[in-house]
N, CA, C and O atoms as a DFTB+ gen file, in Angstrom:
468 C
 N C O
     1  1      25.047      79.882     -31.734
     2  2      24.286      80.160     -32.960
     3  2      23.715      81.529     -33.041
     4  3      23.832      82.281     -32.074
     5  1      23.135      81.892     -34.072
     6  2      22.619      83.340     -34.296
     7  2      21.380      83.488     -33.369
     8  3      21.162      84.547     -32.779
     9  1      20.631      82.474     -33.262
    10  2      19.313      82.555     -32.461
    11  2      19.788      82.821     -30.978
    12  3      19.176      83.692     -30.360
    13  1      20.757      82.195     -30.386
    14  2      21.242      82.385     -29.055
    15  2      21.810      83.757     -28.794
    16  3      21.641      84.328     -27.717
    17  1      22.490      84.277     -29.806
    18  2      23.004      85.724     -29.797
    19  2      21.854      86.673     -29.832
    20  3      21.922      87.732     -29.208
    21  1      20.864      86.369     -30.489
    22  2      19.695      87.302     -30.545
    23  2      18.946      87.233     -29.154
    24  3      18.561      88.293     -28.663
    25  1      18.755      86.225     -28.595
    26  2      18.115      86.057     -27.297
    27  2      18.930      86.679     -26.230
    28  3      18.388      87.298     -25.315
    29  1      20.323      86.526     -26.320
    30  2      21.209      87.091     -25.434
    31  2      21.132      88.625     -25.527
    32  3      21.094      89.285     -24.488
    33  1      21.109      89.197     -26.701
    34  2      21.088      90.579     -27.034
    35  2      19.708      91.185     -26.504
    36  3      19.672      92.272     -25.927
    37  1      18.614      90.430     -26.735
    38  2      17.328      90.829     -26.300
    39  2      17.240      90.899     -24.649
    40  3      16.660      91.812     -24.062
    41  1      17.872      89.851     -24.020
    42  2      17.847      89.868     -22.576
    43  2      18.746      91.045     -22.084
    44  3      18.401      91.698     -21.099
    45  1      19.866      91.312     -22.745
    46  2      20.637      92.500     -22.311
    47  2      19.968      93.727     -22.465
    48  3      20.111      94.594     -21.603
    49  1      19.238      93.919     -23.474
    50  2      18.396      95.129     -23.717
    51  2      17.365      95.250     -22.565
    52  3      17.213      96.305     -21.948
    53  1      16.710      94.191     -22.321
    54  2      15.582      94.143     -21.167
    55  2      16.278      94.539     -19.892
    56  3      15.795      95.411     -19.171
    57  1      17.364      93.941     -19.607
    58  2      18.061      94.242     -18.301
    59  2      18.402      95.608     -18.118
    60  3      18.143      96.236     -17.091
    61  1      19.036      96.107     -19.204
    62  2      19.636      97.481     -19.371
    63  2      18.388      98.468     -19.191
    64  3      18.464      99.419     -18.412
    65  1      17.337      98.229     -19.874
    66  2      16.176      99.095     -19.818
    67  2      15.654      99.143     -18.475
    68  3      15.423     100.224     -17.934
    69  1      15.449      98.013     -17.892
    70  2      14.969      97.770     -16.509
    71  2      15.718      98.554     -15.560
    72  3      15.131      99.298     -14.774
    73  1      17.061      98.434     -15.579
    74  2      18.056      98.968     -14.569
    75  2      17.952     100.471     -14.771
    76  3      17.932     101.185     -13.768
    77  1      17.885     101.008     -15.974
    78  2      17.759     102.447     -16.225
    79  2      16.416     103.032     -15.736
    80  3      16.356     104.177     -15.289
    81  1      15.381     102.252     -15.827
    82  2      14.133     102.651     -15.367
    83  2      14.130     102.786     -13.787
    84  3      13.636     103.744     -13.192
    85  1      14.732     101.726     -13.202
    86  2      14.769     101.811     -11.701
    87  2      15.739     102.933     -11.262
    88  3      15.524     103.550     -10.218
    89  1      16.776     103.194     -12.026
    90  2      17.631     104.333     -11.604
    91  2      16.926     105.708     -11.825
    92  3      17.101     106.635     -11.034
    93  1      16.191     105.806     -12.833
    94  2      15.341     107.010     -13.082
    95  2      14.255     107.245     -12.014
    96  3      14.002     108.379     -11.608
    97  1      13.673     106.237     -11.610
    98  2      12.640     106.316     -10.598
    99  2      13.264     106.693      -9.293
   100  3      12.739     107.531      -8.561
   101  1      14.415     106.062      -8.985
   102  2      15.073     106.423      -7.685
   103  2      15.525     107.854      -7.652
   104  3      15.408     108.523      -6.625
   105  1      16.043     108.338      -8.763
   106  2      16.495     109.744      -8.904
   107  2      15.225     110.710      -8.747
   108  3      15.231     111.691      -8.003
   109  1      14.189     110.337      -9.494
   110  2      13.037     111.108      -9.271
   111  2      12.472     111.182      -7.787
   112  3      12.134     112.235      -7.247
   113  1      12.423     110.091      -7.279
   114  2      11.868     109.905      -5.827
   115  2      12.681     110.845      -4.911
   116  3      12.120     111.664      -4.182
   117  1      14.084     110.695      -4.975
   118  2      14.935     111.466      -4.256
   119  2      14.822     112.894      -4.496
   120  3      14.667     113.640      -3.529
   121  1      14.881     113.361      -5.678
   122  2      14.703     114.663      -6.008
   123  2      13.419     115.339      -5.678
   124  3      13.376     116.521      -5.337
   125  1      12.353     114.560      -5.786
   126  2      10.942     114.969      -5.340
   127  2      10.871     115.246      -3.912
   128  3      10.251     116.218      -3.482
   129  1      11.578     114.301      -3.058
   130  2      11.642     114.426      -1.630
   131  2      12.360     115.710      -1.329
   132  3      11.916     116.519      -0.514
   133  1      13.534     115.894      -2.031
   134  2      14.294     117.109      -1.676
   135  2      13.598     118.521      -1.927
   136  3      13.655     119.474      -1.149
   137  1      12.933     118.488      -3.147
   138  2      12.294     119.758      -3.583
   139  2      10.925     120.027      -3.129
   140  3      10.343     121.082      -3.382
   141  1      10.384     118.997      -2.408
   142  2       9.002     119.188      -1.820
   143  2       9.269     119.252      -0.253
   144  3       8.350     119.034       0.537
   145  1      10.508     119.545       0.156
   146  2      10.736     119.684       1.669
   147  2      10.262     118.596       2.496
   148  3       9.672     118.797       3.558
   149  1      10.522     117.385       2.003
   150  2      10.123     116.123       2.736
   151  2      11.296     115.542       3.399
   152  3      11.266     114.359       3.737
   153  1      12.409     116.333       3.629
   154  2      13.650     115.738       4.278
   155  2      13.911     116.444       5.586
   156  3      13.297     117.463       5.905
   157  1      14.871     115.858       6.362
   158  2      15.175     116.531       7.668
   159  2      15.868     117.980       7.512
   160  3      15.877     118.840       8.392
   161  1      16.433     118.091       6.258
   162  2      17.061     119.384       6.088
   163  2      16.129     120.555       6.038
   164  3      16.551     121.695       6.230
   165  1      14.837     120.292       5.779
   166  2      13.810     121.414       5.733
   167  2      13.544     121.795       7.178
   168  3      13.133     122.931       7.410
   169  1      13.743     120.951       8.147
   170  2      13.527     121.298       9.551
   171  2      14.516     122.435      10.085
   172  3      14.178     123.281      10.913
   173  1      15.776     122.344       9.506
   174  2      16.741     123.343       9.945
   175  2      16.849     124.556       9.069
   176  3      17.656     125.455       9.305
   177  1      15.945     124.564       7.964
   178  2      15.890     125.702       7.181
   179  2      16.878     125.755       6.048
   180  3      17.245     126.842       5.600
   181  1      17.336     124.566       5.553
   182  2      18.306     124.504       4.507
   183  2      17.488     124.664       3.163
   184  3      16.387     124.114       3.124
   185  1      17.907     125.339       2.104
   186  2      17.238     125.425       0.904
   187  2      17.375     124.124       0.121
   188  3      18.445     123.519       0.047
   189  1      16.301     123.740      -0.431
   190  2      16.277     122.605      -1.255
   191  2      17.364     122.554      -2.471
   192  3      17.881     121.493      -2.820
   193  1      17.618     123.649      -2.999
   194  2      18.557     123.822      -4.012
   195  2      19.968     123.420      -3.386
   196  3      20.690     122.618      -3.979
   197  1      20.306     123.941      -2.291
   198  2      21.525     123.548      -1.726
   199  2      21.627     122.069      -1.515
   200  3      22.652     121.479      -1.855
   201  1      20.601     121.432      -0.963
   202  2      20.643     120.007      -0.692
   203  2      20.718     119.226      -1.999
   204  3      21.359     118.177      -2.066
   205  1      20.092     119.716      -2.989
   206  2      20.095     118.989      -4.336
   207  2      21.461     119.095      -4.857
   208  3      22.000     118.081      -5.300
   209  1      22.103     120.269      -4.850
   210  2      23.510     120.325      -5.281
   211  2      24.533     119.581      -4.510
   212  3      25.501     119.052      -5.057
   213  1      24.303     119.544      -3.192
   214  2      25.173     118.646      -2.360
   215  2      25.027     117.330      -2.666
   216  3      26.035     116.629      -2.758
   217  1      23.732     116.787      -2.872
   218  2      23.473     115.310      -3.273
   219  2      24.218     114.982      -4.531
   220  3      24.979     114.015      -4.580
   221  1      24.004     115.776      -5.548
   222  2      24.761     115.561      -6.764
   223  2      26.331     115.657      -6.718
   224  3      27.064     114.924      -7.382
   225  1      26.738     116.578      -5.916
   226  2      28.192     116.627      -5.710
   227  2      28.744     115.397      -5.128
   228  3      29.762     114.856      -5.559
   229  1      28.007     114.943      -4.077
   230  2      28.578     113.603      -3.341
   231  2      28.399     112.470      -4.305
   232  3      29.267     111.597      -4.336
   233  1      27.376     112.399      -5.080
   234  2      27.190     111.247      -5.946
   235  2      28.342     111.277      -7.003
   236  3      28.954     110.248      -7.290
   237  1      28.616     112.480      -7.568
   238  2      29.799     112.526      -8.546
   239  2      31.057     112.252      -7.921
   240  3      31.902     111.632      -8.567
   241  1      31.308     112.644      -6.701
   242  2      32.510     112.380      -5.981
   243  2      32.700     110.788      -5.693
   244  3      33.768     110.185      -5.804
   245  1      31.585     110.288      -5.343
   246  2      31.528     108.795      -5.135
   247  2      31.829     108.094      -6.466
   248  3      32.541     107.090      -6.463
   249  1      31.357     108.543      -7.510
   250  2      31.594     107.897      -8.877
   251  2      33.062     108.041      -9.190
   252  3      33.643     107.094      -9.721
   253  1      33.707     109.157      -8.900
   254  2      35.107     109.304      -9.191
   255  2      35.959     108.386      -8.324
   256  3      36.930     107.794      -8.796
   257  1      35.546     108.260      -6.910
   258  2      36.290     107.398      -6.148
   259  2      36.168     105.869      -6.377
   260  3      37.099     105.104      -6.126
   261  1      34.997     105.474      -6.855
   262  2      34.729     104.091      -7.344
   263  2      35.548     103.775      -8.565
   264  3      36.133     102.695      -8.655
   265  1      35.607     104.715      -9.530
   266  2      36.456     104.574     -10.684
   267  2      37.935     104.505     -10.331
   268  3      38.673     103.684     -10.877
   269  1      38.339     105.318      -9.472
   270  2      39.739     105.293      -8.977
   271  2      40.157     104.019      -8.255
   272  3      41.277     103.530      -8.401
   273  1      39.173     103.476      -7.434
   274  2      39.375     102.174      -6.679
   275  2      39.564     100.987      -7.680
   276  3      40.458     100.149      -7.557
   277  1      38.638     100.998      -8.682
   278  2      38.662     100.041      -9.643
   279  2      40.040      99.980     -10.470
   280  3      40.583      98.907     -10.733
   281  1      40.499     101.092     -10.813
   282  2      41.763     101.382     -11.505
   283  2      42.875     100.805     -10.578
   284  3      43.633      99.902     -10.930
   285  1      42.897     101.377      -9.431
   286  2      44.053     100.993      -8.427
   287  2      44.059      99.499      -8.126
   288  3      45.118      98.875      -8.051
   289  1      42.838      98.917      -7.949
   290  2      42.750      97.483      -7.504
   291  2      43.335      96.663      -8.826
   292  3      44.239      95.831      -8.751
   293  1      42.704      97.019      -9.962
   294  2      43.123      96.430     -11.268
   295  2      44.573      96.453     -11.580
   296  3      45.126      95.476     -12.084
   297  1      45.237      97.621     -11.273
   298  2      46.646      97.723     -11.582
   299  2      47.596      97.090     -10.500
   300  3      48.816      97.097     -10.662
   301  1      47.040      96.582      -9.472
   302  2      47.988      95.884      -8.431
   303  2      48.850      94.760      -9.021
   304  3      50.053      94.680      -8.771
   305  1      48.174      93.861      -9.844
   306  2      49.065      92.716     -10.212
   307  2      49.895      93.071     -11.584
   308  3      50.686      92.273     -12.087
   309  1      49.638      94.264     -12.082
   310  2      50.313      94.623     -13.354
   311  2      51.704      95.068     -13.058
   312  3      51.864      95.898     -12.163
   313  1      52.761      94.587     -13.738
   314  2      54.051      95.059     -13.572
   315  2      54.250      96.514     -13.826
   316  3      53.808      96.907     -14.906
   317  1      54.815      97.381     -13.066
   318  2      54.956      98.742     -13.255
   319  2      55.734      99.111     -14.381
   320  3      55.538     100.183     -14.953
   321  1      56.663      98.247     -14.767
   322  2      57.641      98.450     -15.975
   323  2      56.772      98.460     -17.216
   324  3      57.239      98.993     -18.223
   325  1      55.543      97.922     -17.256
   326  2      54.769      97.970     -18.456
   327  2      54.262      99.442     -18.723
   328  3      54.023      99.788     -19.880
   329  1      54.114     100.215     -17.781
   330  2      53.560     101.548     -17.992
   331  2      54.460     102.737     -17.493
   332  3      54.060     103.900     -17.441
   333  1      55.683     102.332     -17.143
   334  2      56.617     103.397     -16.501
   335  2      56.846     104.518     -17.464
   336  3      56.914     105.671     -17.040
   337  1      56.979     104.226     -18.831
   338  2      57.316     105.325     -19.811
   339  2      55.917     105.956     -20.422
   340  3      55.819     107.137     -20.755
   341  1      54.966     105.091     -20.508
   342  2      53.757     105.572     -21.271
   343  2      52.746     106.301     -20.289
   344  3      51.941     107.121     -20.731
   345  1      52.809     105.988     -18.996
   346  2      51.932     106.672     -18.065
   347  2      52.569     107.048     -16.721
   348  3      52.275     106.479     -15.669
   349  1      53.427     108.005     -16.820
   350  2      54.151     108.337     -15.585
   351  2      53.358     108.921     -14.438
   352  3      53.798     108.756     -13.301
   353  1      52.246     109.581     -14.621
   354  2      51.395     109.941     -13.498
   355  2      50.661     108.703     -12.907
   356  3      50.390     108.669     -11.707
   357  1      50.373     107.794     -13.663
   358  2      49.815     106.517     -13.053
   359  2      50.792     105.791     -12.309
   360  3      50.451     105.109     -11.342
   361  1      52.018     105.886     -12.693
   362  2      53.137     105.194     -11.962
   363  2      53.220     105.896     -10.583
   364  3      53.340     105.168      -9.597
   365  1      53.171     107.179     -10.424
   366  2      53.355     107.827      -9.348
   367  2      52.257     107.577      -8.382
   368  3      52.507     107.335      -7.201
   369  1      51.014     107.630      -8.863
   370  2      49.840     107.305      -8.091
   371  2      49.768     105.864      -7.619
   372  3      49.334     105.678      -6.482
   373  1      50.119     104.879      -8.311
   374  2      50.084     103.604      -7.923
   375  2      51.272     103.268      -6.900
   376  3      51.126     102.507      -5.943
   377  1      52.375     103.879      -7.195
   378  2      53.548     103.683      -6.320
   379  2      53.121     104.190      -4.880
   380  3      53.439     103.545      -3.881
   381  1      52.420     105.317      -4.806
   382  2      52.016     105.705      -3.457
   383  2      50.975     104.974      -2.849
   384  3      51.041     104.706      -1.649
   385  1      49.922     104.586      -3.618
   386  2      48.758     103.918      -3.106
   387  2      49.164     102.437      -2.701
   388  3      48.721     101.937      -1.667
   389  1      50.007     101.765      -3.538
   390  2      50.302     100.344      -3.245
   391  2      51.370     100.164      -2.198
   392  3      51.738      99.028      -1.900
   393  1      51.883     101.230      -1.630
   394  2      52.851     101.176      -0.637
   395  2      52.233     101.056       0.777
   396  3      51.420     101.891       1.172
   397  1      52.630     100.004       1.536
   398  2      52.077      99.734       2.773
   399  2      50.750      99.455       2.965
   400  3      50.286      98.525       2.306
   401  1      49.951     100.120       3.807
   402  2      48.553      99.940       3.970
   403  2      47.635     101.082       3.434
   404  3      46.481     101.268       3.820
   405  1      48.306     101.841       2.474
   406  2      47.517     102.935       1.788
   407  2      46.306     102.474       1.071
   408  3      45.267     103.135       1.103
   409  1      46.414     101.330       0.410
   410  2      45.234     100.891      -0.346
   411  2      43.988     100.541       0.600
   412  3      42.835     100.878       0.331
   413  1      44.340      99.868       1.669
   414  2      43.288      99.557       2.643
   415  2      42.619     100.828       3.314
   416  3      41.426     100.871       3.614
   417  1      43.493     101.821       3.507
   418  2      43.017     103.080       4.045
   419  2      42.122     103.778       3.035
   420  3      41.075     104.334       3.365
   421  1      42.583     103.723       1.781
   422  2      41.689     104.299       0.657
   423  2      40.356     103.571       0.657
   424  3      39.316     104.229       0.648
   425  1      40.339     102.336       0.667
   426  2      39.092     101.557       0.614
   427  2      38.209     101.889       1.784
   428  3      37.003     102.071       1.613
   429  1      38.774     101.974       2.968
   430  2      38.051     102.300       4.205
   431  2      37.464     103.689       4.036
   432  3      36.273     103.869       4.290
   433  1      38.226     104.658       3.628
   434  2      37.752     106.032       3.392
   435  2      36.569     106.122       2.368
   436  3      35.601     106.871       2.499
   437  1      36.770     105.304       1.388
   438  2      35.662     105.171       0.378
   439  2      34.347     104.696       0.918
   440  3      33.260     105.183       0.609
   441  1      34.548     103.662       1.788
   442  2      33.361     103.015       2.457
   443  2      32.649     103.957       3.410
   444  3      31.436     103.851       3.587
   445  1      33.392     104.895       4.038
   446  2      32.915     105.871       4.875
   447  2      32.047     106.823       4.027
   448  3      30.941     107.212       4.403
   449  1      32.608     107.164       2.886
   450  2      31.874     108.147       1.986
   451  2      30.627     107.416       1.542
   452  3      29.579     108.060       1.567
   453  1      30.599     106.142       1.135
   454  2      29.433     105.452       0.712
   455  2      28.302     105.543       1.951
   456  3      27.120     105.840       1.776
   457  1      28.807     105.283       3.000
   458  2      27.830     105.383       4.132
   459  2      27.321     106.839       4.348
   460  3      26.139     107.028       4.637
   461  1      28.107     107.761       4.225
   462  2      27.709     109.107       4.315
   463  2      26.677     109.518       3.350
   464  3      25.703     110.170       3.725
   465  1      26.851     109.151       2.069
   466  2      26.052     109.446       0.962
   467  2      24.747     108.717       1.023
   468  3      23.918     108.860       0.124
């Protein structure tokens, strides 16, 4: 019914707003710690700007790897003939990654990066 859709939409808005607020608070706390020299990097004399840039570089790199993993895992059950002509680069990537134990190695490497970041 329309009432249930309105409730569902309201709950989605509340969850999304809360999640964004928690994310914004987390970023603010981490950036404040970095730029007020409250990290171990300050002890070795690293500039806060360098640490901030490295932090965002690794976060963006992690986001790219997460997206790549989702795509590669999602394409495993799809027949390659469905995208052989329309997406040749995807075919090359999936052919390489889905061969042997490459997918497991990719996932392990991504997990290492998650632990690093």
